[in-house]
C-alpha positions as CSV (number, residue, x, y, z in Angstrom):
1,X,0.0,0.0,0.0
2,X,1.6,3.2,-1.0
3,X,1.8,6.0,1.5
4,X,0.3,9.4,0.2
5,X,2.5,12.4,1.0
6,X,1.5,16.1,1.3
7,X,0.8,17.8,-2.0
8,X,3.3,20.3,-3.4
9,X,3.1,22.8,-6.3
10,X,5.8,21.1,-8.6
11,X,7.3,17.6,-8.7
12,X,10.3,16.9,-11.0
13,X,11.1,13.4,-12.0
14,X,15.0,13.4,-12.0
15,X,17.4,16.1,-10.8
16,X,20.1,16.6,-13.4
17,X,20.4,19.6,-15.5
18,X,16.7,20.1,-16.5
19,X,15.3,19.1,-13.1
20,X,17.8,21.3,-11.5
21,X,17.0,24.3,-13.6
22,X,13.2,23.8,-13.2
23,X,13.7,23.4,-9.4
24,X,15.8,26.5,-9.1
25,X,13.6,28.7,-11.1
26,X,10.2,27.5,-9.7
27,X,11.5,27.7,-6.1
28,X,12.9,31.1,-6.6
29,X,9.5,32.1,-7.7
30,X,8.1,30.9,-4.5
31,X,6.7,27.6,-5.4
32,X,7.1,24.5,-3.4
33,X,9.0,21.9,-5.3
34,X,9.9,18.2,-4.6
35,X,12.8,16.7,-6.7
36,X,12.7,13.0,-7.0
37,X,16.1,11.4,-7.9
38,X,16.4,7.7,-8.3
39,X,20.2,7.7,-7.6
40,X,22.4,8.8,-4.7
41,X,23.5,12.3,-3.4
42,X,26.9,13.2,-4.7
43,X,29.0,16.2,-5.4
44,X,32.5,17.7,-5.6
45,X,33.5,16.2,-2.3
46,X,32.9,12.6,-3.5
47,X,35.2,13.0,-6.5
48,X,38.6,13.7,-4.7
49,X,39.9,10.4,-5.7
50,X,38.5,10.5,-9.2
51,X,41.7,9.8,-11.2
52,X,40.9,6.2,-11.6
53,X,40.4,5.5,-15.1
54,X,39.7,1.6,-14.8
55,X,36.9,2.4,-12.1
56,X,35.2,5.3,-13.8
57,X,35.9,5.1,-17.5
58,X,36.1,1.5,-18.0
59,X,33.7,0.1,-15.3
60,X,31.5,3.2,-15.3
61,X,31.2,3.5,-11.5
62,X,28.8,6.5,-11.7
63,X,26.6,5.3,-14.4
64,X,23.1,3.6,-14.5
65,X,23.0,0.3,-13.0
66,X,21.8,-1.9,-16.0
67,X,20.8,-5.0,-13.8
68,X,17.8,-2.8,-12.6
69,X,17.0,-0.7,-15.6
70,X,18.2,-0.9,-19.4
71,X,16.8,-0.8,-22.7
72,X,16.3,-3.4,-25.4
73,X,17.6,-2.9,-28.9
74,X,17.2,-4.0,-32.4
75,X,18.2,-2.5,-35.8
76,X,14.6,-3.0,-37.4
77,X,11.2,-4.3,-36.7
78,X,12.0,-7.8,-38.1
79,X,14.6,-8.5,-35.5
80,X,14.2,-9.6,-31.9
81,X,15.2,-7.0,-29.5
82,X,17.6,-7.9,-26.8
83,X,18.5,-6.1,-23.6
84,X,21.6,-4.0,-23.4
85,X,23.5,-5.8,-20.7
86,X,26.6,-3.5,-20.5
87,X,27.0,0.1,-21.3
88,X,28.6,0.7,-24.6
89,X,27.3,3.0,-27.4
90,X,26.1,5.6,-24.9
91,X,26.4,6.1,-21.2
92,X,23.4,6.7,-19.1
93,X,23.8,8.7,-15.9
94,X,22.3,8.1,-12.4
95,X,22.6,10.1,-9.3
96,X,22.4,13.8,-8.6
97,X,23.5,15.7,-11.7
98,X,22.5,12.9,-14.0
99,X,24.6,12.5,-17.2
100,X,25.6,16.2,-16.8
101,X,28.1,15.0,-13.9
102,X,30.1,13.0,-16.4
103,X,29.8,15.2,-19.5
104,X,32.8,16.8,-21.2
105,X,31.3,20.2,-21.1
106,X,31.1,21.5,-24.7
107,X,28.3,23.8,-24.8
108,X,27.2,24.9,-28.2
109,X,24.0,26.6,-29.4
110,X,22.0,24.9,-32.1
111,X,22.1,26.8,-35.4
112,X,19.2,29.1,-36.5
113,X,18.7,26.5,-39.3
114,X,18.0,23.7,-37.0
115,X,14.9,25.3,-35.4
116,X,13.3,25.7,-38.9
117,X,14.9,22.9,-40.6
118,X,11.9,21.7,-42.5
119,X,11.0,25.2,-43.8
120,X,14.5,26.2,-44.8
121,X,15.5,22.9,-46.4
122,X,12.3,22.9,-48.6
123,X,12.9,26.5,-49.4
124,X,16.5,25.9,-50.6
125,X,16.3,22.5,-52.1
126,X,12.7,21.7,-52.7
127,X,10.4,19.5,-50.7
128,X,11.6,16.2,-51.8
129,X,15.5,16.5,-51.0
130,X,15.4,13.5,-48.6
131,X,12.2,11.8,-49.4
132,X,9.0,11.0,-47.3
133,X,10.6,8.4,-45.0
134,X,12.6,11.2,-43.2
135,X,10.1,12.9,-40.8
136,X,11.7,16.5,-40.8
137,X,9.8,19.1,-38.9
138,X,10.3,22.7,-37.5
139,X,10.5,22.9,-33.9
140,X,7.7,25.3,-33.1
141,X,10.0,28.2,-32.0
142,X,12.9,29.9,-33.6
143,X,16.5,30.6,-32.6
144,X,15.6,34.2,-31.8
145,X,12.9,33.2,-29.6
146,X,15.1,30.8,-27.6
147,X,18.1,33.1,-27.6
148,X,17.5,34.7,-24.2
149,X,17.1,31.3,-22.7
150,X,20.5,30.3,-24.2
151,X,21.9,33.6,-22.6
152,X,20.6,32.7,-19.2
153,X,22.0,29.1,-19.3
154,X,25.5,30.2,-20.4
155,X,25.4,32.8,-17.4
156,X,24.3,30.2,-15.0
157,X,27.2,28.0,-16.1
158,X,29.9,30.5,-16.8
159,X,30.6,29.2,-20.3
160,X,34.0,30.1,-21.8
161,X,34.3,31.1,-25.4
162,X,35.7,33.5,-27.9
163,X,32.8,34.7,-30.0
164,X,34.6,34.1,-33.4
165,X,32.1,31.7,-34.9
166,X,30.9,33.6,-38.0
167,X,28.1,31.0,-38.5
168,X,26.5,31.3,-35.0
169,X,23.1,32.8,-34.5
170,X,23.1,36.4,-33.1
171,X,23.9,36.7,-29.5
172,X,22.7,39.2,-27.0
173,X,26.0,39.0,-24.9
174,X,29.4,37.6,-25.1
175,X,30.3,34.5,-23.3
176,X,30.7,35.0,-19.5
177,X,34.3,34.0,-19.3
178,X,37.1,34.0,-21.8
179,X,38.3,31.1,-23.9
180,X,40.4,28.1,-22.6
181,X,44.1,27.9,-23.1
182,X,45.4,27.4,-26.7
183,X,47.9,24.4,-26.9
184,X,50.4,23.6,-29.7
185,X,48.1,20.9,-31.0
186,X,45.1,23.3,-31.3
187,X,47.4,26.0,-32.8
188,X,48.4,23.5,-35.5
189,X,44.7,22.8,-36.4
190,X,43.8,26.4,-36.3
191,X,46.6,27.3,-38.7
192,X,45.6,24.4,-41.1
193,X,42.0,25.4,-41.0
194,X,42.8,29.0,-41.9
195,X,45.2,27.9,-44.6
196,X,42.1,26.1,-46.2
197,X,40.0,29.3,-45.7
198,X,37.9,27.8,-42.9
199,X,36.7,29.6,-39.9
200,X,38.2,28.1,-36.6
201,X,37.0,29.1,-33.1
202,X,37.5,27.8,-29.5
203,X,35.0,25.3,-28.3
204,X,32.5,26.9,-25.9
205,X,33.5,25.2,-22.7
206,X,31.7,24.4,-19.3
207,X,35.2,23.6,-18.0
208,X,35.4,27.2,-16.8
209,X,38.7,29.0,-17.7
210,X,38.6,31.4,-14.6
211,X,36.9,31.4,-11.3
212,X,33.4,32.6,-11.9
213,X,30.4,33.5,-9.7
214,X,27.1,33.2,-11.6
215,X,24.0,35.5,-11.2
216,X,22.6,33.2,-8.5
217,X,25.7,33.6,-6.4
218,X,27.2,30.0,-7.0
219,X,30.9,30.0,-7.5
220,X,32.5,27.6,-10.2
221,X,36.3,27.2,-10.0
222,X,38.8,27.4,-12.8
223,X,39.8,24.4,-14.8
224,X,43.2,22.6,-13.9
225,X,43.4,20.7,-17.3
226,X,43.8,17.4,-15.7
227,X,42.2,15.4,-18.5
228,X,39.6,13.7,-16.3
229,X,36.2,15.1,-17.4
230,X,34.2,12.6,-19.6
231,X,33.0,9.7,-17.4
232,X,34.3,11.6,-14.3
233,X,32.9,14.0,-11.8
234,X,35.0,17.1,-11.3
235,X,37.1,16.9,-8.2
236,X,37.6,20.8,-8.1
237,X,34.1,22.0,-8.9
238,X,35.5,23.6,-12.1
239,X,33.2,21.6,-14.6
240,X,29.6,23.3,-14.6
241,X,27.1,20.7,-13.4
242,X,23.8,20.8,-11.8
243,X,25.0,19.9,-8.2
244,X,27.4,22.9,-8.2
245,X,25.0,25.5,-9.8
246,X,21.2,25.2,-10.0
247,X,20.7,22.6,-7.2
248,X,22.4,24.6,-4.4
249,X,20.4,27.6,-5.7
250,X,17.2,25.7,-5.4
251,X,18.0,24.3,-1.9
252,X,18.9,27.9,-0.6
253,X,15.4,29.2,-1.2
254,X,13.9,26.8,1.4
255,X,11.3,25.7,-1.1
256,X,13.0,22.7,-2.5
257,X,12.9,19.2,-1.1
258,X,15.2,16.8,-2.7
259,X,14.7,13.1,-2.3
260,X,17.2,10.5,-3.2
261,X,16.7,6.8,-4.1
262,X,13.2,7.7,-5.4
263,X,12.5,5.8,-8.6
264,X,9.1,7.1,-10.2
265,X,7.2,4.2,-11.7
266,X,3.9,6.0,-12.8
267,X,2.4,9.2,-13.6
268,X,-1.0,9.5,-11.9
269,X,-3.8,10.9,-13.8
270,X,-7.5,11.7,-13.3
271,X,-9.5,13.1,-16.3
272,X,-7.5,15.5,-18.3
273,X,-4.9,16.3,-15.6
274,X,-2.3,14.5,-13.7
275,X,-2.4,14.4,-9.9
276,X,1.2,13.5,-9.0
277,X,3.4,10.5,-9.2
278,X,4.1,7.1,-7.6
279,X,7.6,6.3,-6.7
280,X,9.5,3.5,-5.1
281,X,12.2,4.0,-2.4
282,X,15.0,1.8,-3.9
283,X,16.6,1.1,-0.5
284,X,13.5,0.2,1.6
285,X,11.2,-0.9,-1.2
286,X,8.4,1.3,0.1
287,X,6.0,3.0,-2.4
288,X,4.9,6.6,-2.1
289,X,2.5,8.9,-3.8
290,X,3.7,12.4,-4.3
291,X,0.6,14.6,-5.2
292,X,1.5,17.9,-7.1
293,X,-0.4,20.6,-8.9
294,X,2.4,20.2,-11.8
295,X,4.5,17.3,-12.8
296,X,7.7,17.9,-14.8
297,X,9.5,15.0,-16.4
298,X,13.1,15.8,-16.3
299,X,14.9,12.5,-16.6
300,X,16.8,11.2,-19.6
301,X,15.4,10.8,-23.1
302,X,14.5,7.1,-22.6
303,X,12.9,7.4,-19.2
304,X,10.6,10.5,-20.1
305,X,9.2,8.5,-23.0
306,X,8.9,5.3,-21.0
307,X,7.0,7.0,-18.2
308,X,4.5,8.6,-20.6
309,X,4.0,5.2,-22.2
310,X,3.6,3.1,-19.1
311,X,1.2,5.7,-17.8
312,X,-0.8,5.7,-21.0
313,X,-0.5,9.4,-21.6
314,X,-0.4,10.3,-25.4
315,X,-0.6,8.3,-28.5
316,X,2.3,6.0,-29.1
317,X,4.0,6.2,-32.6
318,X,3.2,3.3,-35.0
319,X,5.6,3.1,-37.8
320,X,3.4,0.9,-39.9
321,X,0.6,3.6,-40.0
322,X,2.6,6.7,-39.2
323,X,0.1,7.6,-36.6
324,X,0.9,8.8,-33.0
325,X,3.8,11.0,-31.9
326,X,5.1,9.5,-28.6
327,X,8.4,7.6,-29.3
328,X,8.6,9.2,-32.8
329,X,11.7,11.0,-34.2
330,X,14.4,9.1,-32.2
331,X,17.8,10.3,-33.4
332,X,21.4,9.8,-32.4
333,X,24.6,11.0,-34.0
334,X,27.3,9.9,-36.4
335,X,31.0,10.4,-35.8
336,X,33.0,11.3,-39.1
337,X,36.6,12.2,-38.8
338,X,40.2,11.4,-39.5
339,X,43.3,10.2,-37.4
340,X,46.6,11.5,-38.1
341,X,50.1,10.1,-37.1
342,X,53.1,12.5,-36.8
343,X,56.7,12.3,-36.1
344,X,56.7,15.4,-33.7
345,X,55.5,14.9,-30.1
346,X,52.7,16.6,-28.5
347,X,51.5,16.8,-24.8
348,X,48.4,14.7,-25.4
349,X,47.9,13.4,-21.9
350,X,46.9,16.8,-20.4
351,X,43.6,18.6,-21.4
352,X,40.1,19.2,-20.4
353,X,36.6,17.7,-21.6
354,X,36.1,20.7,-23.9
355,X,39.5,22.0,-24.6
356,X,39.5,22.4,-28.4
357,X,39.3,24.3,-31.7
358,X,36.2,23.7,-33.9
359,X,34.6,25.1,-37.0
360,X,31.1,25.1,-38.5
361,X,31.9,25.7,-42.3
362,X,30.4,22.1,-42.9
363,X,27.7,22.4,-40.3
364,X,24.0,23.0,-40.8
365,X,23.2,24.6,-44.1
366,X,26.5,26.6,-44.0
367,X,27.5,25.1,-47.4
368,X,25.6,24.1,-50.7
369,X,24.0,20.8,-50.6
370,X,22.4,21.0,-54.1
371,X,24.7,18.3,-55.5
372,X,24.8,16.2,-52.3
373,X,22.6,13.4,-51.3
374,X,22.3,14.5,-47.7
375,X,21.4,17.6,-45.6
376,X,23.0,19.3,-42.7
377,X,26.4,18.4,-41.7
378,X,28.6,18.4,-38.5
379,X,30.9,20.5,-36.3
380,X,34.5,19.6,-37.0
381,X,37.0,20.0,-34.1
382,X,40.3,18.9,-32.7
383,X,39.8,18.5,-28.9
384,X,42.6,17.8,-26.4
385,X,40.5,15.9,-23.6
386,X,43.5,14.0,-22.3
387,X,44.4,10.6,-23.6
388,X,44.1,8.2,-20.6
389,X,46.5,5.2,-21.0
390,X,43.9,2.4,-20.7
391,X,41.7,3.7,-23.5
392,X,44.4,5.1,-25.7
393,X,46.4,2.8,-27.8
394,X,46.9,4.5,-31.1
395,X,48.7,2.6,-33.9
396,X,48.9,3.2,-37.7
397,X,47.1,0.9,-40.1
398,X,48.4,-2.7,-40.5
399,X,49.9,-2.8,-37.0
400,X,49.3,-6.1,-35.3
401,X,46.5,-6.0,-32.6
402,X,48.8,-7.5,-30.0
403,X,52.4,-8.4,-29.3
404,X,55.8,-6.7,-29.3
405,X,55.2,-4.6,-32.5
406,X,51.8,-3.4,-31.1
407,X,53.3,-2.4,-27.9
408,X,56.2,-0.5,-29.7
409,X,53.9,1.4,-32.0
410,X,51.3,2.2,-29.2
411,X,54.0,3.6,-27.0
412,X,55.6,5.6,-29.9
413,X,52.3,7.0,-31.2
414,X,50.8,7.8,-27.7
415,X,52.2,11.4,-28.0
416,X,52.4,11.5,-31.8
417,X,48.9,11.0,-33.0
418,X,45.4,12.5,-32.6
419,X,42.1,12.6,-34.2
420,X,40.0,15.3,-35.8
421,X,36.4,14.5,-35.0
422,X,33.0,15.6,-36.2
423,X,29.7,15.4,-34.8
424,X,27.4,14.5,-37.6
425,X,23.7,15.6,-37.5
426,X,21.0,12.9,-37.4
427,X,17.6,13.3,-39.3
428,X,14.5,11.5,-38.1
429,X,13.5,8.5,-40.1
430,X,10.1,6.6,-39.8
431,X,11.8,3.3,-38.8
432,X,13.8,4.8,-36.0
433,X,11.7,5.1,-33.0
434,X,11.0,4.2,-29.2
435,X,8.5,1.8,-28.0
436,X,7.7,-0.5,-24.9
437,X,9.3,-4.0,-25.0
438,X,6.8,-6.8,-24.9
439,X,8.9,-9.3,-23.2
440,X,11.7,-7.8,-20.8
441,X,10.8,-5.8,-17.6
442,X,12.8,-3.7,-15.3
443,X,13.4,-4.5,-11.5
444,X,10.1,-2.8,-10.7
445,X,8.0,-4.8,-13.0
446,X,7.7,-2.2,-15.8
447,X,8.4,-3.1,-19.5
448,X,11.9,-2.0,-20.7
449,X,12.2,0.9,-23.2
450,X,12.8,-0.7,-26.7
451,X,15.0,1.1,-29.2
452,X,14.6,0.4,-32.9
453,X,17.4,2.2,-34.8
454,X,19.8,2.0,-37.7
455,X,21.9,4.3,-39.6
456,X,20.3,5.6,-42.9
457,X,21.5,6.5,-46.3
458,X,21.5,10.2,-45.1
459,X,23.8,9.2,-42.3
460,X,26.3,7.3,-44.6
461,X,26.4,10.0,-47.1
462,X,26.9,12.7,-44.5
463,X,29.7,10.5,-42.6
464,X,31.6,9.9,-45.9
465,X,31.6,13.5,-46.9
466,X,32.5,15.0,-43.5
467,X,35.2,12.4,-42.9
468,X,36.9,13.5,-46.2
469,X,36.8,17.2,-45.0
470,X,38.5,16.2,-41.7
471,X,41.1,14.3,-43.7
472,X,41.8,17.4,-45.7
473,X,42.5,19.4,-42.5
474,X,44.7,16.6,-41.2
475,X,46.8,16.6,-44.4
476,X,47.2,20.4,-44.2
477,X,48.5,19.9,-40.5
478,X,51.4,17.8,-42.0
479,X,50.4,14.3,-40.6
480,X,52.7,11.7,-42.2
481,X,49.8,9.1,-42.3
482,X,46.1,10.3,-42.5
483,X,43.5,7.7,-41.8
484,X,39.9,8.7,-42.4
485,X,37.2,7.1,-40.3
486,X,35.8,4.0,-42.0
487,X,32.4,4.2,-43.7
488,X,29.5,3.2,-41.6
489,X,27.2,0.4,-42.4
490,X,24.7,-0.7,-39.7
491,X,24.5,0.8,-36.2
492,X,26.1,-1.2,-33.5
493,X,25.1,-0.7,-29.9
494,X,28.3,-2.1,-28.4
495,X,31.1,0.3,-28.9
496,X,30.9,3.8,-27.3
497,X,29.9,6.5,-29.8
498,X,28.2,9.4,-28.1
499,X,25.6,10.0,-25.3
500,X,23.6,12.4,-27.5
501,X,20.4,10.5,-27.8
502,X,17.4,12.7,-28.7
503,X,13.7,12.4,-29.8
504,X,10.7,10.5,-28.6
505,X,8.9,13.3,-26.9
506,X,9.2,15.9,-29.5
507,X,8.3,19.5,-29.1
508,X,6.0,20.9,-32.0
509,X,4.0,23.9,-33.2
510,X,0.9,21.7,-33.5
511,X,-0.5,18.9,-31.4
512,X,-0.6,16.4,-34.3
513,X,3.1,16.9,-34.8
514,X,4.6,16.2,-31.3
515,X,4.0,15.5,-27.7
516,X,4.8,18.9,-26.1
517,X,4.3,22.5,-27.1
518,X,7.1,25.2,-27.1
519,X,6.9,25.5,-23.3
520,X,7.4,21.8,-23.2
521,X,3.8,21.5,-21.8
522,X,2.0,18.2,-22.9
523,X,-0.5,18.8,-25.7
524,X,-3.1,16.6,-24.0
525,X,-2.5,17.1,-20.2
526,X,-2.2,20.8,-19.3
527,X,-0.3,20.4,-15.9
528,X,2.3,18.0,-17.3
529,X,5.6,19.0,-18.7
530,X,8.3,16.9,-20.2
531,X,11.8,18.4,-20.9
532,X,14.8,16.5,-22.1
533,X,16.8,16.1,-25.4
534,X,13.8,13.9,-26.3
535,X,12.1,17.3,-27.0
536,X,14.4,17.6,-30.1
537,X,12.8,17.1,-33.5
538,X,16.2,16.0,-34.9
539,X,19.8,16.1,-33.7
540,X,22.2,18.7,-34.8
541,X,26.0,18.7,-35.5
542,X,26.6,19.8,-31.8
543,X,26.5,18.5,-28.4
544,X,22.9,18.9,-27.1
545,X,23.4,20.3,-23.6
546,X,23.5,24.0,-24.5
547,X,20.2,23.7,-26.4
548,X,18.7,21.4,-23.6
549,X,19.6,24.0,-21.0
550,X,17.8,26.7,-23.0
551,X,14.7,24.6,-23.3
552,X,14.8,23.7,-19.6
553,X,14.7,27.6,-18.9
554,X,11.9,27.9,-21.3
555,X,10.0,25.1,-19.6
556,X,10.6,26.6,-16.1
557,X,9.2,29.8,-17.3
558,X,6.1,27.9,-18.5
559,X,5.6,26.1,-15.2
560,X,5.6,29.4,-13.3
561,X,3.2,30.9,-15.8
562,X,0.9,28.0,-15.5
563,X,1.1,28.1,-11.7
564,X,-0.5,31.5,-11.9
565,X,-3.1,31.2,-14.6
566,X,-3.4,27.4,-15.7
567,X,-4.6,26.5,-19.2
568,X,-2.5,25.9,-22.4
569,X,0.4,28.3,-22.7
570,X,0.2,28.5,-26.4
């Protein structure tokens, strides 16, 4: 029998970036907020012995426990979906801060083109550029409408940058802190890019370049360039994450109650409104009902969609008929690029998660696609994130995979090789979607989320083109051997690629095109909001966090507005 708790104004499901932002803004506005986090409490003080590559980067110590909750995967509808037993292609976070604790910190804004991708692509290339099997759609708001929220997120997180990207949308303010340090590797990339008439700029970084106090009074320390960012929490409080910014801000108001080990299993609904959520204490096994005037889903892409599905809210997408929106438009990213081997040495083992130089000449619609069989592109970058020894064994082609020659070449090229990488955009396809698995269940008796996904012709063409452009830059840098990334075939969920999953709970201009409106308010249930990268109608050529942070501030504004007047916000 579940214990019913006193009602509150707002309950958030998950306390990472989105849950933290919603909690901070709503509690500052005087609303009583409960944040339900299924993982543990953690923060800077817990990461003092974090330089353990095996524990955190290989064994994923701060990631989601897949023995309790995972997903099933198949490449197409004719395959049997099987559970993902080990983390691989993407790394799901768990605990205070979520995946934002172990991110690298690259904080881009999506391009103006992204938010109106359907309209602008049709205008430039005609309505049949990709074909009807690709489910392109505008987002329901423009870059200019979202810009103030981008600005607010960057000020909260102290993002370090140089304002030198000629392709970025118009900014109302410069970056709050200056760019990170330029290293010899990055100087070499910058010079080569300029020689090729390209437009390099420093990667916008949440590994803050100087001590910074944000508008809420939270202090973020200066990066030490230790090289332990991705898959690690920051030992020094120098990588902006929810647990050192928005969560302390929310707690200081006295209006925020943060509960750990609280796994939400159902959104409770009565008529056309939700009444709260049911959750399980993962330590004691007790069930609780948390009533609330507003429920905000702020967990990861898969869990937001799963909770809506198991709670029977919204129409699930059916690829056979094309009907329904819940689970539609799942996108990932592709990783074009090239590796270069040099005779000169570089300090590759120091770095930071978002220390790098990048360019957008081949991103979005910044180049002509008239004679190309794909749209969009990718941000190309050389990043110096720190080559940790277990995960970094670079060898030229034809080197044996083991034995004395492998050891010799691996040691020699550890400081003489690096890659130019790109984040390739991903377009929604009618056969790539999320659904509930009919066989496998989680530790709480709920169906697992099922992922049906494969690379498309669009992906393969984009990957090949951008890899060639990365190889051009690497050749200009003077590498004695240049190896473009191999062409992609079918998606494989085993090797790590990127934790940039999007779609499934898409934002839209009209109810028939998505799950939530442009305040992230559910189209069918007015006091339910859902904000995650699941709101993205497609995936861009950037990391999603900057755009996700902006949407979270937009959502928080919507929740505060709704608490005063109710009804649809659009």
